[in-house]
Phi, psi and omega in degrees: 000134179259145172243139176226141176252116177261112182269101184233141180267179188295201195282162347264130188278313188305308184294347172268007176073024181273342187306333181271340186268313187314309189275007192299308176292324179294324180299314183293325182292312182294327178289330179270018175070029175258165178258151181246126172248126179244093171294122196203158172282168185266017177217171177091233192285344180298333181295322178282324182296325173306315181288312181303314180292313181299318178299309188289318181293326179292314177301328182267010180079014177246033191284348179280348185291127178275152178257134181241131172244111180248110182195147178299338183249017188304304178304311182296319178304309185286336177290310187290336188297330187284346185242352186255084192263356183299339180260001183278163170292161184309312176311302180296324182301314186290339177287332182294349180261353176245170180297344179278130170295147179297329179242160180266015179294336168297308177301312174300321174295315178303312188286357185075015186261337175235127187241126176255134183219147176290322183199155168293347172278359180289134183313332189266343182301307186297323178284336183272320187308135182215121179265156345295157186204174171235127181233122172267124182207149179262157019243153183307329188283353195051030175255344175207175181086179184287346176298329182291318178295321178290323177302315175299329179285306188266349183306328180274359184259114182287355177287329195273157184229140171243132179246118181261123180248008177267122187292339184256015189258139172271103184288330171307310182296320187297315186273349181313309181299344184264002185285154349285153178233155169270082196235146169246134181256109184237069180307133175234107185266123169233115181256110177245147177251000000 
C-alpha cells in the first residue's frame, strides 16, 4: 500500500492548474489493479476532487474506474452543495443560477461513475462494488467511519493506495493502528493558497 499526503487548501483547485498533479498516485495504483482510499470529510474539497479525478482518469484511459462516496450524509451533502454557492469560486457560484449544476457529481451519478452509499455495510454496496476503484470515506483520521473498515480490508495489499487530503493531519499517526502494513510512504505535498 502506498501512502500519499496531498496538502491542499480549499477551493478552487481546478482553476489553479492542479488537476494534472493531484491524481498522479491514483492512476498508477488503478493501472496496477489496486484500489484508492481517500479518507475524507463529506464536504469541502471532495466535490472538486470528484471532478478532477474523473477528468484525469478519463484522459488517462481509466474513465471506467468507479468513484464511491461513502458517508451517512453523502446524499444530503451532494444535494446541498448545488445550492449553497457563497463559498464557491466565482465561476461555480454563477452556475447555481442556471440549470447547470456547479459540480459534475450529478452527471457522474447518472452515468454510473459515482456511487453514493451511507455505509459499506449497506446491502447494495457489495452488489455495486467493482475494483479497481476510488473510495472517498470518512474520517480523515482513520479512527472512525468506513475508512477504518476499508483500511483493515485493503491495508495488507501493496497495490492499494491511501491518499490523505487533510492538510493538518499527521498521516503517520493516522495509520499507526494499522501497522504493519505492506506500505511505501510517499508523501505528496501540494500547498495551495
